DOGUDO-592181 format. One record per residue (C-alpha): residue number from 1; residue in one letter; x, y negated, z negated. Coordinates in nm, 3 decimals. Layout:
BEGIN
{atom NUM, 'A', {X, Y, Z}} ...
This chain:
BEGIN
{atom 1, 'M', {0.003, -0.210, -1.733}} {atom 2, 'E', {-0.169, -0.056, -2.036}} {atom 3, 'E', {-0.132, -0.376, -2.238}} {atom 4, 'Q', {-0.273, -0.585, -1.952}} {atom 5, 'L', {-0.568, -0.345, -1.919}} {atom 6, 'K', {-0.657, -0.375, -2.287}} {atom 7, 'V', {-0.624, -0.755, -2.294}} {atom 8, 'D', {-0.841, -0.795, -1.984}} {atom 9, 'F', {-1.093, -0.539, -2.110}} {atom 10, 'D', {-1.145, -0.748, -2.422}} {atom 11, 'K', {-1.205, -1.053, -2.200}} {atom 12, 'V', {-1.470, -0.862, -2.001}} {atom 13, 'I', {-1.651, -0.753, -2.318}} {atom 14, 'K', {-1.636, -1.104, -2.462}} {atom 15, 'H', {-1.782, -1.252, -2.145}} {atom 16, 'L', {-2.058, -0.994, -2.080}} {atom 17, 'K', {-2.157, -0.932, -2.445}} {atom 18, 'P', {-2.292, -0.584, -2.363}} {atom 19, 'S', {-2.478, -0.346, -2.592}} {atom 20, 'K', {-2.289, -0.119, -2.831}} {atom 21, 'Q', {-2.373, 0.180, -2.611}} {atom 22, 'E', {-2.238, 0.005, -2.301}} {atom 23, 'I', {-1.918, -0.092, -2.484}} {atom 24, 'E', {-1.861, 0.270, -2.585}} {atom 25, 'L', {-1.921, 0.386, -2.228}} {atom 26, 'R', {-1.679, 0.130, -2.089}} {atom 27, 'E', {-1.416, 0.215, -2.351}} {atom 28, 'K', {-1.439, 0.582, -2.257}} {atom 29, 'N', {-1.378, 0.497, -1.892}} {atom 30, 'L', {-1.095, 0.259, -1.982}} {atom 31, 'N', {-0.916, 0.530, -2.181}} {atom 32, 'E', {-0.958, 0.778, -1.896}} {atom 33, 'F', {-0.807, 0.532, -1.651}} {atom 34, 'I', {-0.516, 0.456, -1.884}} {atom 35, 'K', {-0.452, 0.829, -1.910}} {atom 36, 'N', {-0.464, 0.886, -1.533}} {atom 37, 'G', {-0.349, 0.553, -1.385}} {atom 38, 'F', {-0.364, 0.470, -1.016}} {atom 39, 'P', {-0.354, 0.783, -0.793}} {atom 40, 'N', {-0.017, 0.884, -0.648}} {atom 41, 'K', {0.103, 1.133, -0.388}} {atom 42, 'R', {0.129, 1.413, -0.645}} {atom 43, 'I', {-0.253, 1.429, -0.632}} {atom 44, 'E', {-0.361, 1.638, -0.334}} {atom 45, 'D', {-0.632, 1.397, -0.218}} {atom 46, 'W', {-0.376, 1.115, -0.219}} {atom 47, 'K', {-0.079, 1.297, -0.069}} {atom 48, 'F', {-0.079, 1.072, 0.238}} {atom 49, 'S', {-0.162, 0.745, 0.058}} {atom 50, 'D', {0.029, 0.679, -0.264}} {atom 51, 'L', {-0.193, 0.405, -0.407}} {atom 52, 'N', {0.021, 0.355, -0.716}} {atom 53, 'Q', {0.324, 0.282, -0.497}} {atom 54, 'I', {0.123, 0.065, -0.256}} {atom 55, 'I', {-0.010, -0.155, -0.537}} {atom 56, 'S', {0.320, -0.187, -0.721}} {atom 57, 'S', {0.497, -0.282, -0.396}} {atom 58, 'N', {0.246, -0.547, -0.292}} {atom 59, 'I', {0.090, -0.697, -0.606}} {atom 60, 'K', {0.291, -0.834, -0.896}} {atom 61, 'E', {0.124, -0.851, -1.238}} {atom 62, 'L', {-0.217, -0.725, -1.130}} {atom 63, 'K', {-0.501, -0.874, -1.337}} {atom 64, 'F', {-0.819, -0.684, -1.422}} {atom 65, 'F', {-1.026, -0.985, -1.531}} {atom 66, 'N', {-1.116, -1.259, -1.286}} {atom 67, 'D', {-1.121, -1.600, -1.456}} {atom 68, 'E', {-1.374, -1.719, -1.197}} {atom 69, 'T', {-1.687, -1.599, -1.379}} {atom 70, 'V', {-1.931, -1.825, -1.189}} {atom 71, 'P', {-1.992, -1.748, -0.819}} {atom 72, 'E', {-1.821, -1.991, -0.582}} {atom 73, 'K', {-2.011, -2.168, -0.308}} {atom 74, 'F', {-1.954, -2.012, 0.031}} {atom 75, 'D', {-1.916, -2.152, 0.379}} {atom 76, 'Q', {-2.250, -2.098, 0.557}} {atom 77, 'S', {-2.069, -2.084, 0.891}} {atom 78, 'I', {-1.923, -1.747, 0.792}} {atom 79, 'L', {-2.267, -1.584, 0.804}} {atom 80, 'I', {-2.353, -1.386, 1.117}} {atom 81, 'N', {-2.563, -1.600, 1.351}} {atom 82, 'N', {-2.831, -1.504, 1.603}} {atom 83, 'F', {-2.900, -1.187, 1.410}} {atom 84, 'E', {-3.201, -1.185, 1.177}} {atom 85, 'H', {-3.118, -1.007, 0.853}} {atom 86, 'N', {-3.160, -0.988, 0.478}} {atom 87, 'K', {-2.861, -1.084, 0.262}} {atom 88, 'I', {-2.676, -0.999, -0.053}} {atom 89, 'I', {-2.375, -1.228, -0.085}} {atom 90, 'F', {-2.076, -1.167, -0.311}} {atom 91, 'V', {-1.807, -1.432, -0.353}} {atom 92, 'N', {-1.489, -1.311, -0.524}} {atom 93, 'G', {-1.684, -1.009, -0.650}} {atom 94, 'L', {-1.973, -1.205, -0.805}} {atom 95, 'V', {-2.333, -1.214, -0.679}} {atom 96, 'S', {-2.399, -1.552, -0.518}} {atom 97, 'K', {-2.727, -1.495, -0.336}} {atom 98, 'L', {-3.005, -1.237, -0.289}} {atom 99, 'D', {-3.225, -1.304, 0.014}} {atom 100, 'F', {-3.500, -1.063, 0.129}} {atom 101, 'N', {-3.721, -1.316, 0.305}} {atom 102, 'Y', {-3.812, -1.077, 0.586}} {atom 103, 'E', {-3.956, -0.813, 0.352}} {atom 104, 'E', {-4.265, -0.740, 0.145}} {atom 105, 'K', {-4.145, -0.819, -0.206}} {atom 106, 'D', {-4.350, -0.546, -0.377}} {atom 107, 'K', {-4.183, -0.282, -0.156}} {atom 108, 'I', {-3.833, -0.351, -0.288}} {atom 109, 'E', {-3.705, -0.344, -0.644}} {atom 110, 'I', {-3.372, -0.505, -0.736}} {atom 111, 'I', {-3.205, -0.479, -1.075}} {atom 112, 'D', {-2.912, -0.716, -1.129}} {atom 113, 'S', {-2.726, -0.615, -1.445}} {atom 114, 'Y', {-2.390, -0.503, -1.576}} {atom 115, 'E', {-2.512, -0.186, -1.752}} {atom 116, 'S', {-2.540, 0.142, -1.561}} {atom 117, 'K', {-2.537, 0.514, -1.618}} {atom 118, 'D', {-2.204, 0.692, -1.634}} {atom 119, 'L', {-2.094, 0.907, -1.341}} {atom 120, 'D', {-1.996, 1.271, -1.351}} {atom 121, 'S', {-1.662, 1.220, -1.182}} {atom 122, 'K', {-1.293, 1.265, -1.250}} {atom 123, 'N', {-1.194, 0.997, -1.002}} {atom 124, 'P', {-0.960, 0.751, -1.181}} {atom 125, 'L', {-1.073, 0.462, -0.960}} {atom 126, 'L', {-1.433, 0.519, -1.065}} {atom 127, 'Y', {-1.315, 0.512, -1.428}} {atom 128, 'L', {-1.161, 0.172, -1.353}} {atom 129, 'N', {-1.479, 0.058, -1.178}} {atom 130, 'N', {-1.703, 0.165, -1.466}} {atom 131, 'A', {-1.482, -0.003, -1.725}} {atom 132, 'F', {-1.446, -0.343, -1.556}} {atom 133, 'K', {-1.743, -0.395, -1.323}} {atom 134, 'F', {-1.898, -0.741, -1.356}} {atom 135, 'N', {-2.204, -0.673, -1.142}} {atom 136, 'Y', {-2.425, -0.369, -1.116}} {atom 137, 'L', {-2.703, -0.381, -0.861}} {atom 138, 'K', {-2.972, -0.117, -0.823}} {atom 139, 'L', {-3.177, -0.144, -0.505}} {atom 140, 'T', {-3.488, 0.074, -0.462}} {atom 141, 'I', {-3.682, 0.097, -0.135}} {atom 142, 'K', {-4.037, 0.206, -0.216}} {atom 143, 'E', {-4.210, 0.508, -0.064}} {atom 144, 'N', {-4.313, 0.484, 0.305}} {atom 145, 'Y', {-4.147, 0.144, 0.352}} {atom 146, 'S', {-3.897, 0.058, 0.624}} {atom 147, 'L', {-3.713, -0.272, 0.601}} {atom 148, 'N', {-3.816, -0.503, 0.883}} {atom 149, 'K', {-3.463, -0.633, 0.925}} {atom 150, 'P', {-3.116, -0.497, 0.843}} {atom 151, 'L', {-2.959, -0.581, 0.508}} {atom 152, 'I', {-2.609, -0.729, 0.528}} {atom 153, 'I', {-2.399, -0.721, 0.213}} {atom 154, 'Y', {-2.137, -0.992, 0.253}} {atom 155, 'N', {-1.817, -0.966, 0.053}} {atom 156, 'F', {-1.633, -1.298, 0.074}} {atom 157, 'T', {-1.306, -1.378, -0.100}} {atom 158, 'N', {-1.128, -1.713, -0.107}} {atom 159, 'K', {-0.781, -1.843, -0.186}} {atom 160, 'K', {-0.862, -1.882, -0.556}} {atom 161, 'L', {-0.846, -1.503, -0.587}} {atom 162, 'S', {-0.490, -1.372, -0.618}} {atom 163, 'S', {-0.333, -1.066, -0.782}} {atom 164, 'S', {-0.679, -0.978, -0.912}} {atom 165, 'T', {-0.909, -0.679, -0.921}} {atom 166, 'I', {-1.271, -0.671, -0.803}} {atom 167, 'N', {-1.485, -0.382, -0.929}} {atom 168, 'Q', {-1.831, -0.360, -0.777}} {atom 169, 'R', {-2.105, -0.097, -0.799}} {atom 170, 'I', {-2.440, -0.074, -0.621}} {atom 171, 'D', {-2.691, 0.211, -0.645}} {atom 172, 'F', {-2.936, 0.260, -0.357}} {atom 173, 'I', {-3.250, 0.469, -0.395}} {atom 174, 'L', {-3.447, 0.540, -0.080}} {atom 175, 'K', {-3.784, 0.679, -0.182}} {atom 176, 'K', {-3.979, 0.932, 0.025}} {atom 177, 'N', {-4.009, 0.836, 0.393}} {atom 178, 'S', {-3.832, 0.501, 0.353}} {atom 179, 'N', {-3.573, 0.347, 0.585}} {atom 180, 'L', {-3.272, 0.121, 0.527}} {atom 181, 'R', {-3.027, -0.028, 0.776}} {atom 182, 'L', {-2.728, -0.150, 0.576}} {atom 183, 'I', {-2.423, -0.343, 0.699}} {atom 184, 'N', {-2.124, -0.402, 0.471}} {atom 185, 'F', {-1.938, -0.706, 0.604}} {atom 186, 'F', {-1.602, -0.818, 0.465}} {atom 187, 'D', {-1.448, -1.160, 0.521}} {atom 188, 'D', {-1.126, -1.211, 0.327}} {atom 189, 'N', {-0.956, -1.547, 0.286}} {atom 190, 'S', {-0.754, -1.413, -0.007}} {atom 191, 'N', {-0.447, -1.194, -0.023}} {atom 192, 'N', {-0.279, -0.944, -0.254}} {atom 193, 'N', {-0.586, -0.827, -0.447}} {atom 194, 'F', {-0.724, -0.483, -0.524}} {atom 195, 'I', {-1.091, -0.440, -0.432}} {atom 196, 'N', {-1.267, -0.131, -0.570}} {atom 197, 'I', {-1.625, -0.073, -0.448}} {atom 198, 'N', {-1.854, 0.214, -0.550}} {atom 199, 'Y', {-2.185, 0.281, -0.372}} {atom 200, 'Q', {-2.420, 0.557, -0.488}} {atom 201, 'F', {-2.700, 0.661, -0.249}} {atom 202, 'K', {-3.004, 0.876, -0.328}} {atom 203, 'I', {-3.196, 0.964, -0.011}} {atom 204, 'E', {-3.527, 1.132, -0.087}} {atom 205, 'K', {-3.744, 1.348, 0.142}} {atom 206, 'D', {-3.776, 1.217, 0.500}} {atom 207, 'A', {-3.585, 0.896, 0.418}} {atom 208, 'I', {-3.326, 0.749, 0.655}} {atom 209, 'L', {-3.010, 0.553, 0.575}} {atom 210, 'K', {-2.800, 0.388, 0.845}} {atom 211, 'N', {-2.487, 0.240, 0.690}} {atom 212, 'Y', {-2.227, 0.037, 0.881}} {atom 213, 'K', {-1.898, -0.086, 0.728}} {atom 214, 'V', {-1.710, -0.368, 0.898}} {atom 215, 'D', {-1.365, -0.479, 0.776}} {atom 216, 'H', {-1.201, -0.655, 1.070}} {atom 217, 'K', {-1.028, -0.974, 0.948}} {atom 218, 'L', {-0.653, -0.943, 0.892}} {atom 219, 'N', {-0.549, -0.984, 0.528}} {atom 220, 'S', {-0.309, -0.831, 0.275}} {atom 221, 'N', {-0.570, -0.701, 0.029}} {atom 222, 'I', {-0.580, -0.339, -0.087}} {atom 223, 'K', {-0.922, -0.174, -0.085}} {atom 224, 'Y', {-1.089, 0.144, -0.198}} {atom 225, 'F', {-1.446, 0.220, -0.090}} {atom 226, 'F', {-1.626, 0.517, -0.242}} {atom 227, 'N', {-1.967, 0.635, -0.120}} {atom 228, 'N', {-2.157, 0.920, -0.281}} {atom 229, 'I', {-2.461, 1.026, -0.078}} {atom 230, 'D', {-2.724, 1.274, -0.202}} {atom 231, 'I', {-2.975, 1.378, 0.065}} {atom 232, 'D', {-3.302, 1.565, 0.007}} {atom 233, 'H', {-3.532, 1.756, 0.244}} {atom 234, 'N', {-3.522, 1.625, 0.602}} {atom 235, 'G', {-3.332, 1.315, 0.492}} {atom 236, 'L', {-3.068, 1.158, 0.714}} {atom 237, 'A', {-2.758, 0.947, 0.656}} {atom 238, 'E', {-2.570, 0.784, 0.943}} {atom 239, 'T', {-2.240, 0.612, 0.862}} {atom 240, 'F', {-2.019, 0.404, 1.089}} {atom 241, 'I', {-1.681, 0.264, 0.977}} {atom 242, 'L', {-1.483, -0.010, 1.152}} {atom 243, 'S', {-1.151, -0.025, 0.968}} {atom 244, 'T', {-0.911, -0.281, 1.116}} {atom 245, 'G', {-0.857, -0.574, 0.878}} {atom 246, 'S', {-0.692, -0.515, 0.542}} {atom 247, 'K', {-0.337, -0.411, 0.465}} {atom 248, 'F', {-0.459, -0.089, 0.301}} {atom 249, 'I', {-0.804, 0.072, 0.298}} {atom 250, 'K', {-0.920, 0.411, 0.186}} {atom 251, 'N', {-1.280, 0.493, 0.276}} {atom 252, 'E', {-1.395, 0.799, 0.084}} {atom 253, 'I', {-1.734, 0.960, 0.143}} {atom 254, 'N', {-1.878, 1.247, -0.059}} {atom 255, 'C', {-2.204, 1.372, 0.091}} {atom 256, 'N', {-2.431, 1.640, -0.055}} {atom 257, 'L', {-2.688, 1.798, 0.177}} {atom 258, 'N', {-2.913, 1.924, -0.099}} {atom 259, 'D', {-3.218, 2.057, 0.084}} {atom 260, 'Q', {-3.326, 2.204, 0.415}} {atom 261, 'Y', {-3.302, 1.997, 0.734}} {atom 262, 'S', {-3.095, 1.724, 0.570}} {atom 263, 'S', {-2.822, 1.581, 0.793}} {atom 264, 'A', {-2.522, 1.349, 0.787}} {atom 265, 'F', {-2.342, 1.174, 1.072}} {atom 266, 'I', {-2.009, 0.997, 1.014}} {atom 267, 'N', {-1.834, 0.805, 1.291}} {atom 268, 'G', {-1.527, 0.593, 1.230}} {atom 269, 'I', {-1.267, 0.373, 1.398}} {atom 270, 'I', {-0.922, 0.295, 1.259}} {atom 271, 'N', {-0.745, 0.031, 1.471}} {atom 272, 'L', {-0.418, -0.092, 1.320}} {atom 273, 'K', {-0.104, -0.293, 1.384}} {atom 274, 'N', {0.193, -0.432, 1.191}} {atom 275, 'D', {0.240, -0.225, 0.871}} {atom 276, 'Q', {-0.127, -0.155, 0.797}} {atom 277, 'H', {-0.222, 0.176, 0.634}} {atom 278, 'H', {-0.582, 0.300, 0.649}} {atom 279, 'E', {-0.742, 0.631, 0.556}} {atom 280, 'I', {-1.083, 0.791, 0.598}} {atom 281, 'K', {-1.158, 1.086, 0.370}} {atom 282, 'T', {-1.482, 1.282, 0.391}} {atom 283, 'N', {-1.625, 1.570, 0.191}} {atom 284, 'I', {-1.948, 1.715, 0.332}} {atom 285, 'N', {-2.118, 1.973, 0.111}} {atom 286, 'H', {-2.377, 2.194, 0.282}} {atom 287, 'L', {-2.580, 2.325, -0.012}} {atom 288, 'A', {-2.900, 2.447, 0.157}} {atom 289, 'E', {-3.015, 2.625, 0.473}} {atom 290, 'N', {-3.052, 2.449, 0.808}} {atom 291, 'T', {-2.837, 2.148, 0.730}} {atom 292, 'K', {-2.630, 1.957, 0.983}} {atom 293, 'S', {-2.323, 1.733, 0.978}} {atom 294, 'Y', {-2.126, 1.559, 1.254}} {atom 295, 'Q', {-1.800, 1.366, 1.220}} {atom 296, 'L', {-1.598, 1.181, 1.484}} {atom 297, 'I', {-1.301, 0.966, 1.379}} {atom 298, 'K', {-1.077, 0.787, 1.630}} {atom 299, 'S', {-0.759, 0.596, 1.547}} {atom 300, 'V', {-0.542, 0.356, 1.748}} {atom 301, 'L', {-0.206, 0.286, 1.584}} {atom 302, 'N', {0.054, 0.029, 1.686}} {atom 303, 'D', {0.378, -0.117, 1.548}} {atom 304, 'N', {0.460, 0.044, 1.209}} {atom 305, 'S', {0.106, 0.130, 1.108}} {atom 306, 'K', {-0.018, 0.452, 0.950}} {atom 307, 'G', {-0.356, 0.624, 0.985}} {atom 308, 'V', {-0.490, 0.914, 0.783}} {atom 309, 'Y', {-0.794, 1.137, 0.820}} {atom 310, 'Q', {-0.885, 1.401, 0.563}} {atom 311, 'G', {-1.214, 1.578, 0.629}} {atom 312, 'K', {-1.366, 1.879, 0.459}} {atom 313, 'I', {-1.680, 2.075, 0.538}} {atom 314, 'F', {-1.795, 2.296, 0.251}} {atom 315, 'V', {-2.067, 2.556, 0.312}} {atom 316, 'N', {-2.234, 2.717, 0.012}} {atom 317, 'S', {-2.330, 3.086, 0.026}} {atom 318, 'K', {-2.698, 2.980, 0.033}} {atom 319, 'A', {-2.644, 2.743, 0.326}} {atom 320, 'Q', {-2.720, 2.977, 0.617}} {atom 321, 'K', {-2.787, 2.821, 0.959}} {atom 322, 'T', {-2.543, 2.538, 0.883}} {atom 323, 'D', {-2.422, 2.330, 1.178}} {atom 324, 'G', {-2.102, 2.141, 1.099}} {atom 325, 'Y', {-1.879, 1.956, 1.348}} {atom 326, 'Q', {-1.563, 1.759, 1.279}} {atom 327, 'L', {-1.314, 1.598, 1.519}} {atom 328, 'S', {-1.030, 1.349, 1.478}} {atom 329, 'K', {-0.837, 1.188, 1.764}} {atom 330, 'A', {-0.551, 0.940, 1.744}} {atom 331, 'L', {-0.358, 0.726, 1.992}} {atom 332, 'L', {-0.003, 0.647, 1.879}} {atom 333, 'L', {0.115, 0.348, 2.082}} {atom 334, 'N', {0.456, 0.316, 1.922}} {atom 335, 'E', {0.718, 0.569, 1.811}} {atom 336, 'N', {0.721, 0.411, 1.464}} {atom 337, 'T', {0.354, 0.482, 1.395}} {atom 338, 'E', {0.236, 0.775, 1.183}} {atom 339, 'F', {-0.088, 0.971, 1.183}} {atom 340, 'D', {-0.168, 1.240, 0.927}} {atom 341, 'A', {-0.469, 1.469, 0.955}} {atom 342, 'K', {-0.604, 1.736, 0.725}} {atom 343, 'P', {-0.925, 1.891, 0.861}} {atom 344, 'E', {-1.070, 2.166, 0.640}} {atom 345, 'L', {-1.346, 2.426, 0.651}} {atom 346, 'E', {-1.449, 2.615, 0.337}} {atom 347, 'I', {-1.730, 2.854, 0.427}} {atom 348, 'Y', {-1.911, 3.109, 0.208}} {atom 349, 'A', {-2.204, 3.184, 0.442}} {atom 350, 'D', {-2.191, 3.412, 0.746}} {atom 351, 'D', {-2.461, 3.264, 0.974}} {atom 352, 'V', {-2.312, 2.923, 1.050}} {atom 353, 'K', {-2.179, 2.718, 1.340}} {atom 354, 'C', {-1.881, 2.511, 1.226}} {atom 355, 'S', {-1.580, 2.366, 1.403}} {atom 356, 'H', {-1.298, 2.124, 1.330}} {atom 357, 'G', {-1.003, 1.981, 1.516}} {atom 358, 'S', {-0.747, 1.705, 1.534}} {atom 359, 'T', {-0.538, 1.570, 1.823}} {atom 360, 'S', {-0.286, 1.288, 1.854}} {atom 361, 'G', {-0.073, 1.148, 2.133}} {atom 362, 'N', {0.009, 0.846, 2.350}} {atom 363, 'L', {-0.179, 0.698, 2.642}} {atom 364, 'D', {-0.170, 0.899, 2.963}} {atom 365, 'E', {0.085, 0.726, 3.188}} {atom 366, 'D', {-0.073, 0.885, 3.496}} {atom 367, 'L', {-0.403, 0.712, 3.415}} {atom 368, 'I', {-0.220, 0.383, 3.365}} {atom 369, 'F', {-0.047, 0.430, 3.703}} {atom 370, 'Y', {-0.383, 0.505, 3.868}} {atom 371, 'L', {-0.547, 0.191, 3.724}} {atom 372, 'M', {-0.250, -0.021, 3.832}} {atom 373, 'S', {-0.287, 0.121, 4.182}} {atom 374, 'R', {-0.644, -0.012, 4.178}} {atom 375, 'G', {-0.528, -0.369, 4.111}} {atom 376, 'L', {-0.495, -0.395, 3.731}} {atom 377, 'N', {-0.168, -0.491, 3.566}} {atom 378, 'Y', {0.000, -0.278, 3.297}} {atom 379, 'K', {-0.148, -0.469, 3.003}} {atom 380, 'Q', {-0.499, -0.462, 3.148}} {atom 381, 'S', {-0.473, -0.090, 3.217}} {atom 382, 'R', {-0.369, -0.010, 2.860}} {atom 383, 'E', {-0.644, -0.230, 2.718}} {atom 384, 'L', {-0.908, -0.066, 2.936}} {atom 385, 'L', {-0.804, 0.285, 2.827}} {atom 386, 'I', {-0.789, 0.191, 2.458}} {atom 387, 'N', {-1.130, 0.024, 2.470}} {atom 388, 'G', {-1.279, 0.324, 2.644}} {atom 389, 'F', {-1.128, 0.553, 2.380}} {atom 390, 'L', {-1.289, 0.352, 2.097}} {atom 391, 'L', {-1.616, 0.270, 2.274}} {atom 392, 'D', {-1.702, 0.640, 2.264}} {atom 393, 'V', {-1.740, 0.609, 1.885}} {atom 394, 'V', {-1.940, 0.285, 1.897}} {atom 395, 'E', {-2.186, 0.446, 2.137}} {atom 396, 'K', {-2.274, 0.698, 1.863}} {atom 397, 'I', {-2.452, 0.418, 1.674}} {atom 398, 'T', {-2.823, 0.492, 1.714}} {atom 399, 'D', {-2.953, 0.144, 1.629}} {atom 400, 'L', {-2.928, -0.068, 1.945}} {atom 401, 'E', {-2.941, -0.403, 1.762}} {atom 402, 'V', {-2.654, -0.307, 1.530}} {atom 403, 'K', {-2.460, -0.141, 1.812}} {atom 404, 'N', {-2.460, -0.467, 2.010}} {atom 405, 'L', {-2.350, -0.658, 1.699}} {atom 406, 'I', {-2.055, -0.420, 1.647}} {atom 407, 'K', {-1.958, -0.447, 2.013}} {atom 408, 'N', {-1.959, -0.825, 1.983}} {atom 409, 'I', {-1.742, -0.815, 1.669}} {atom 410, 'M', {-1.495, -0.585, 1.845}} {atom 411, 'G', {-1.486, -0.805, 2.154}} {atom 412, 'F', {-1.640, -0.553, 2.392}} {atom 413, 'K', {-1.807, -0.721, 2.688}} {atom 414, 'E', {-2.138, -0.596, 2.818}} 
């Protein structure tokens, strides 16, 4: 793999023609990735999801340079209809369209480049991302401005992409008292690729981020999503994850509550079948007084699928009056399924209210029997109970327009 990395790195540099400083930065990250490689189960954070094994078992001769260096045209019918929204469209990892027609142009700043600042991280997948990223977007929402319509970032892949790697990074800066509703929408018509996406959020005083991730179309791609969220005084970040489509996904969120009255809400659904393997990992750092976090993750596992939840609440000694809640629930519908949970509390303050928990089990046969006695058949009874189990998470979405969109995508009837 090392030889392939170096050959493809040279291709990236030749194509982008970056500055000397950028080349040095990318080389540093390349060398760090070569030294560390893809994470494996010997690393504590990856003990339930051996990415090195998953990639080697599913992708032969993985490439790190995509020969398609010009964005492909995309099928307009794939776009979400009857839902007014702004758009950023990626096709096979390349920016195809930026559309903010609903917004005041002087209230939004967009930088489209390939040069970015380095990150203070020891994450090998971020090393890979920094070394090979083709696109770097920086989106700034100006002070006191709320987007009129949600922003949907579409990530489309087509059949031309195979055994390839996509590395994408976007930085979001929400200035004081600004507001962004963001939907990440994935539509994969490719298979056997590794998609590595890094989002960095800076939420300033009184700003609000509502971020919704939707990966629902079945495919055999392997994905890693990393979100770092820094929240200042009275800022808020709400995250919703719908994880049902790809063969493997790891959603990792690191959230820093840096000042008083900052808060973070994370709600997620893992709904799997066949041999899918999905993980949600969260790290919530309470670093100031009067901060709040809430997490609810629900999983439904069928066939030979595997779900993982790792969640940690860290409370600094200065973070008195912290309120932290964390709960994971899983339905295992088949004896061959597997669910692993690792909820953690690390608390160094004495005036806090924190709790965590995890439960797993099958559907209640008594409830199924009751529903059948009311006229439903066995299949309808199971479906009703599963939908009710998951709908509880969807109802946590505070934006009614987006909530109805998610319900429609999931097939929930009003």
